C-alpha positions in Angstrom: 0.6 -0.1 0.0 1.3 3.4 -1.3 2.5 5.7 1.8 0.0 8.8 2.0 1.8 11.9 1.4 2.0 14.0 4.9 0.7 18.1 4.9 4.8 19.1 4.1 4.8 16.8 1.4 1.7 18.2 0.0 3.2 21.6 -0.5 6.1 20.6 -2.4 3.7 18.6 -5.0 1.3 21.7 -5.1 4.6 24.0 -6.1 5.1 21.1 -8.8 8.8 19.9 -7.1 8.5 16.8 -7.5 10.1 14.1 -9.6 13.0 14.6 -11.1 12.4 18.0 -10.1 13.8 17.4 -6.8 16.8 16.0 -7.9 18.1 20.0 -9.9 16.4 22.4 -7.4 18.6 24.9 -6.2 17.4 25.3 -2.2 18.9 29.0 -2.2 16.2 29.5 -4.6 13.7 27.7 -2.1 11.0 29.1 -0.3 11.2 29.0 3.3 8.0 27.2 3.2 9.9 24.8 0.3 12.7 24.2 2.7 10.9 23.4 5.9 8.9 20.7 3.1 12.1 19.1 1.6 13.6 18.8 5.0 10.3 16.7 6.2 10.4 15.1 3.3 13.9 14.1 3.8 13.7 13.7 7.4 11.0 10.6 6.6 12.8 9.0 3.8 15.9 8.5 6.1 13.4 7.1 9.1 12.1 4.5 6.1 15.5 3.6 4.8 16.8 3.1 8.9 13.5 0.9 9.5 13.4 -0.9 5.9 17.1 -0.9 4.4 19.2 -0.8 7.3 17.7 -4.0 9.2 17.4 -6.4 6.3 21.3 -5.3 5.5 22.2 -6.1 8.6 20.7 -9.3 8.8 22.5 -10.5 6.1 26.1 -9.3 7.6 24.9 -10.9 10.9 24.0 -14.5 9.6 27.5 -13.9 7.6 29.2 -13.4 10.3 27.5 -16.4 12.5 28.4 -18.3 9.0 32.1 -17.4 9.7 33.0 -17.6 13.0 30.7 -20.6 13.9 33.8 -22.5 13.5 35.7 -21.2 16.6 32.5 -22.8 19.0 32.0 -26.1 16.7 35.8 -26.6 17.5 35.3 -26.4 21.2 31.8 -28.3 20.9 33.7 -31.6 19.9 34.5 -31.3 16.1 38.2 -31.2 16.7 38.3 -34.2 19.2 35.8 -36.2 17.1 38.0 -35.2 13.8 41.8 -35.3 15.3 41.8 -31.9 14.5 45.4 -30.9 15.2 46.2 -27.1 16.3 48.0 -26.8 13.4 45.2 -28.1 11.1 42.8 -26.1 13.0 44.9 -23.5 11.9 44.9 -24.1 7.7 40.7 -24.5 8.7 40.6 -21.4 9.3 42.5 -19.7 7.2 41.6 -21.5 4.2 37.9 -19.4 4.4 39.5 -16.6 3.6 40.6 -18.4 0.1 37.4 -18.1 -2.3 36.3 -15.2 0.3 39.2 -12.6 -1.3 39.3 -14.3 -5.0 35.4 -13.6 -5.7 35.1 -10.0 -3.3 36.0 -7.8 -6.7 33.4 -9.0 -8.8 31.1 -9.5 -5.6 31.0 -6.1 -5.3 31.4 -4.4 -8.4 28.4 -6.7 -10.5 26.0 -6.1 -7.6 24.0 -3.6 -9.8 24.4 -5.9 -13.1 23.2 -8.9 -10.7 20.7 -6.8 -8.7 21.2 -7.0 -4.8 18.0 -8.6 -4.0 19.3 -11.8 -6.3 22.5 -11.3 -5.2 22.2 -11.2 -1.4 19.4 -13.5 -1.3 20.9 -16.2 -3.4 23.9 -16.0 -1.6 22.6 -16.6 1.5 20.7 -19.5 0.6 23.8 -21.2 -1.1 26.1 -20.7 2.1 22.8 -21.9 4.6 23.0 -25.0 2.2 26.5 -25.7 2.4 26.8 -25.0 6.2 24.1 -28.1 6.6 25.6 -30.6 5.0 28.3 -30.3 7.1 26.3 -33.0 9.2 27.5 -35.3 6.9 31.7 -34.1 7.5 33.8 -37.2 8.9 37.4 -36.2 7.5 39.9 -33.3 7.8 39.9 -32.7 4.2 35.8 -32.7 3.9 35.9 -29.5 6.5 38.5 -27.8 4.5 35.9 -27.9 1.5 33.5 -26.9 3.1 35.1 -23.8 4.3 35.7 -23.1 0.9 33.3 -22.8 -0.1 31.0 -20.9 2.4 33.7 -18.3 2.0 33.7 -18.5 -1.6 29.6 -17.3 -1.8 30.1 -15.5 1.2 32.1 -12.8 -0.8 29.0 -11.9 -2.9 27.1 -10.4 0.6 30.7 -7.9 1.0 28.8 -5.8 -1.4 26.4 -4.5 1.3 28.5 -1.9 2.4 28.9 -0.8 -0.8 25.0 -1.0 -1.3 24.5 0.8 1.8 26.0 4.2 0.4 23.4 4.6 -2.9 20.9 5.7 -0.1 23.0 7.3 2.6 25.3 10.8 2.9 28.8 10.1 3.9 28.3 11.8 6.5 25.8 9.5 7.9 27.7 6.6 6.8 29.5 5.3 9.9 26.8 5.4 11.9 25.0 3.0 9.3 28.3 1.0 9.2 28.5 0.8 12.7 25.0 -0.3 13.3 25.7 -3.2 10.1 29.0 -4.0 11.3 28.1 -4.3 15.1 26.0 -6.9 14.1 29.2 -8.9 13.6 29.8 -8.6 17.6 26.3 -9.7 18.0 26.8 -12.7 16.1 29.8 -14.3 17.8 27.8 -13.4 21.5 24.6 -15.2 19.6 27.2 -18.0 18.6 28.6 -18.5 21.7 24.7 -18.9 23.3 23.3 -21.2 20.8 26.6 -22.9 21.2 26.3 -22.9 24.4 22.9 -24.3 24.6 23.2 -26.7 22.5 26.1 -28.5 24.1 23.5 -28.6 27.2 20.4 -30.0 25.4 21.4 -31.6 21.7 24.9 -33.0 22.4 24.7 -37.2 21.4 21.4 -36.8 20.2 20.7 -38.2 17.1 24.5 -39.9 17.2 25.4 -36.3 16.7 28.4 -34.3 19.1 27.1 -30.8 19.7 29.3 -29.1 16.9 27.3 -30.8 14.2 24.0 -29.5 15.5 25.8 -26.2 16.1 26.4 -26.1 11.8 22.9 -27.2 11.1 21.1 -25.0 13.6 23.3 -22.2 11.9 23.0 -23.5 8.3 19.2 -23.4 8.4 18.6 -20.2 9.0 20.0 -18.1 6.3 18.7 -19.9 3.9 14.8 -19.2 5.7 15.7 -15.8 5.4 17.1 -15.0 2.5 13.2 -15.0 1.0 13.1 -11.8 3.2 15.9 -10.7 1.6 14.4 -11.3 -2.1 11.5 -9.9 -1.8 12.0 -6.8 0.0 15.5 -5.1 -0.9 15.2 -2.7 -3.0 17.4 -2.4 -5.3 18.4 0.9 -6.2 17.4 4.3 -5.1 15.4 4.7 -8.7 13.9 1.3 -8.4 13.0 1.9 -4.9 9.2 0.0 -4.3 6.0 2.5 -4.4 4.4 0.5 -2.4 7.0 1.5 0.6 8.5 4.7 -0.5 6.2 8.3 -2.1 6.8 9.9 -5.3 8.4 12.6 -3.5 11.1 10.4 -1.0 12.2 8.5 -4.1 13.1 11.6 -5.8 14.4 12.7 -2.5 16.3 9.5 -2.5 17.6 9.9 -5.7 18.9 13.7 -4.9 21.0 12.5 -2.3 22.3 9.1 -4.0 23.9 12.4 -6.7 25.0 14.7 -3.2 27.1 11.8 -2.5 28.4 11.5 -5.9 26.0 8.7 -7.3 25.7 8.9 -11.0 23.3 5.8 -11.0 25.7 4.1 -13.7 26.8 0.5 -13.4 29.4 -0.1 -15.7 32.6 -1.2 -14.6 35.9 1.1 -15.0 38.9 -1.4 -15.7 41.0 1.0 -16.0 40.6 3.0 -13.0 41.0 -0.2 -10.6 44.8 0.2 -11.8 44.2 4.0 -11.0 42.8 3.3 -7.9 46.3 0.9 -7.2 48.8 3.4 -8.3 46.7 6.2 -5.6 48.8 6.0 -2.1 46.1 7.1 0.2 44.5 4.3 -1.3 47.4 2.7 0.4 47.0 4.3 3.7 43.6 2.8 3.9 44.6 -0.6 3.0 47.0 -0.1 6.2 44.8 0.6 8.5 42.5 -2.7 7.2 44.9 -4.9 7.6 45.8 -4.4 10.7 42.8 -3.7 12.0 41.3 -6.7 9.9 43.9 -8.9 12.0 43.0 -8.1 15.2 38.9 -8.7 14.6 40.0 -11.8 12.6 42.1 -13.3 15.3 39.6 -12.8 17.9 36.5 -14.2 15.9 38.7 -17.3 15.1 40.4 -17.8 18.6 38.3 -16.3 21.3 36.7 -19.3 22.8 40.3 -21.0 22.2 42.0 -17.9 24.2 39.3 -18.4 27.1 39.7 -22.0 27.7 43.5 -21.0 28.0 42.3 -19.1 31.0 41.4 -22.1 32.8 37.6 -22.1 31.9 35.5 -25.3 30.5 34.2 -24.9 27.6 30.8 -24.3 28.1 32.2 -21.1 30.4 34.5 -20.0 27.6 30.7 -20.5 25.2 29.2 -18.1 28.0 32.5 -15.3 28.5 32.5 -15.0 25.1 29.3 -13.0 24.9 30.6 -10.4 27.4 33.4 -10.3 25.4 32.0 -9.3 22.2 29.2 -7.6 24.3 31.9 -4.7 25.0 32.8 -5.2 21.0 28.8 -4.5 20.3 29.3 -1.6 22.4 32.8 0.1 21.1 31.4 0.0 17.5 28.0 2.3 18.5 29.8 4.6 20.7 33.0 5.3 18.3 31.1 5.2 15.5 28.9 7.5 16.5 31.5 10.1 17.8 33.0 10.0 14.5 29.9 11.1 12.4 29.0 13.7 15.2 32.6 14.9 15.2 33.3 14.5 11.8 36.8 13.1 13.1 37.5 9.9 11.1 40.9 9.4 11.5 41.1 11.5 15.8 38.2 8.3 16.4 39.9 5.2 14.9 43.6 6.5 16.7 41.4 6.5 19.9 39.5 3.2 19.3 42.8 1.9 18.2 45.1 2.7 21.8 41.9 1.8 23.5 42.5 -2.3 21.9 46.5 -1.3 22.6 46.2 -1.1 26.2 44.3 -4.1 26.1 47.0 -5.9 24.4 49.3 -5.1 26.4 48.0 -6.0 29.6 47.3 -9.5 27.7 51.1 -9.6 27.3 52.3 -8.2 30.8 49.6 -10.0 33.4 49.2 -13.1 34.4 46.0 -12.3 36.7 43.0 -14.1 35.2 40.7 -11.2 36.2 43.1 -8.6 34.4 43.6 -10.6 31.4 39.8 -11.2 30.7 39.0 -7.3 31.1 41.5 -6.8 28.3 40.4 -8.9 26.1 37.1 -7.1 26.6 39.3 -3.8 25.9 41.0 -5.6 22.7 37.5 -6.1 21.4 35.7 -3.0 22.3 38.7 -1.0 20.5 39.6 -2.9 17.6 35.8 -3.5 16.1 34.8 0.0 15.8 38.0 1.3 13.6 36.8 -1.0 10.7 33.6 0.3 10.5 34.7 3.8 10.5 38.0 2.8 7.9 35.1 1.8 5.6 32.3 5.3 6.1 36.8 6.9 5.4 37.0 4.9 2.3 33.8 5.2 0.6 33.4 9.0 1.1 36.9 10.1 0.0 36.8 7.6 -3.1 33.6 8.7 -4.9 32.6 7.0 -8.3 30.7 3.9 -8.8 34.2 1.7 -10.0 36.4 3.7 -7.4 34.1 3.7 -4.7 33.5 -0.1 -5.6 36.7 -1.1 -5.9 38.4 1.2 -3.1 35.5 -1.1 -0.5 36.5 -4.1 -1.8 40.0 -4.5 -2.7 41.2 -3.2 0.6 38.8 -6.1 2.6 40.9 -8.1 -0.3 44.2 -7.1 0.9 43.0 -7.2 5.1 41.6 -10.8 4.6 45.4 -12.0 3.7 46.7 -10.6 6.4 43.3 -12.5 8.4 45.2 -15.5 7.0 48.5 -14.6 8.7 46.7 -13.9 12.0 45.2 -17.7 12.2 48.8 -18.7 12.0 50.5 -16.2 14.3 47.9 -17.8 16.9 49.1 -21.0 17.4 51.1 -21.3 20.6 48.4 -21.5 23.0 47.4 -21.3 25.7 48.7 -17.7 25.9 49.2 -16.9 22.0 52.2 -14.4 23.3 53.2 -14.2 19.8 49.9 -13.5 18.7 48.7 -11.0 20.8 52.4 -8.9 20.8 51.8 -9.2 16.5 48.3 -7.1 17.3 49.5 -4.8 19.6 52.1 -3.7 17.0 48.9 -3.7 14.7 47.1 -1.3 16.8 50.1 1.0 16.7 50.7 1.4 13.2 46.5 1.6 13.4 47.2 4.8 15.0 50.0 6.6 13.4 48.7 6.1 9.9 45.4 7.3 10.9 46.3 10.7 12.1 48.7 10.8 9.1 46.1 10.7 6.7 43.5 13.0 8.4 46.7 15.9 8.1 47.4 15.0 4.7 43.7 15.5 4.1 43.1 18.7 5.7 46.3 19.9 3.4 44.9 18.4 0.8 41.3 20.0 1.1 43.2 23.5 2.2 44.4 23.3 -1.7 41.6 22.0 -3.8 39.8 25.0 -1.9 42.3 27.7 -2.9 42.2 25.9 -6.5 38.3 25.3 -6.7 38.0 28.1 -9.5 41.2 28.2 -11.3 41.7 27.7 -15.0 42.8 24.0 -14.1 39.7 23.2 -11.9 37.6 24.2 -15.1 39.0 22.2 -17.1 38.6 19.1 -15.6 34.9 20.0 -14.8 34.1 20.2 -18.4 35.8 17.1 -19.1 35.4 14.8 -16.2 32.6 13.7 -13.9 33.3 12.0 -10.6 32.6 8.8 -11.8 35.8 9.5 -14.3 38.1 10.8 -11.7 36.7 10.1 -8.2 38.3 12.4 -5.2 40.5 14.6 -8.0 37.2 16.0 -9.2 37.8 19.1 -8.4 34.2 19.4 -6.1 35.1 16.8 -4.0 36.5 17.5 -0.7 37.7 14.6 1.7 36.3 14.2 5.2 39.2 14.2 7.6 
């Protein structure tokens, strides 16, 4: 059923400010009444986006993270013992996930407009869910390896969800929305712990299955069921939003906002721009932060229950206590990302959050007290997880254009996941994991330095752009190229710091 326009929207329609006209209207030429009406439409639109698109995309990310991190819970729930998996073999299983995930990440992101987000995300969810349920028939190390490679490759096609959100939200709004999206990673870790705890207590041994097989079955059925919601309810693009949910004026406002965020609506992939992106030193600064942060978060995701077992707790208690750690990550993601949007200081907030995590890793390395070490683990999660969301928003805002923005988000995630593989092998000295934690401390320090330096560079570049915005050279660039052609080199694109 189509939403009914309110009084403010009627003002717009009476003034004939609707459809394409709204996209191009100059607010300086509006009357106060028209400005008020436009703001009312935008406010209601953002509320609808936050209660339609954002929950669906967050659900996709939540289930994807559950599918990625359920291995750690299965290992503690009897998988390693039943299949005879050694510590070294488990590290290989944990890292092999990233092979397909890395290889297919770029096409999984850049083809999102061609395939269509509802079809791409919905089919991917059903496919990895089915593969995960088949794990109940695994009886060997090789079978487990094959399952994790396939799931990783399929999940690559839902990582474009971050890119998808940039079609609908402004750059200044992205950190908070990315935070809500990425906070589901922490929630997934908590839910995995609770599900594993409940299954271990109630289903271990039923049907002749150890608890880990039930974990894979339950967490495979969930994405299959939810894929239908995504397929039928998720809008394709601002231009293709359903009239059953959004009014004509809201759709026009959606397109207008999308254009203001340097989205032209084109879906063609310009492969030459990918080469230019790879030659961009600013892109590699984001990669440094992405690699460092992913090292920390992926190691927590894959080894947290084992780390907690190393504190002397039983497998069941470790599952429960992992919920507390992920709850701290959830709070950290939302609080730091909200501050990032409110203060418009991406680099500063990333530096602070990484500094908090560094304190946690330092305590893990220097203390043998159980309570101190558990508190330190909570600090590590509280400080490292927010950086992923904020760096993602920062990358998106400062690399406009379909190919450049999508390529940057995908390539940074791909390159960062290579470090995730390294983290799986660095944490090979249980129960203290001294080597892995020492590297993580260094990664936090690298993130702090890089984020600070990048903020300074962007401030200087903005000053130069402002000084030369209407120079002859700028006018030539403006006349010859669009943002899709040259991304942040366009004279009208200013950087978020």
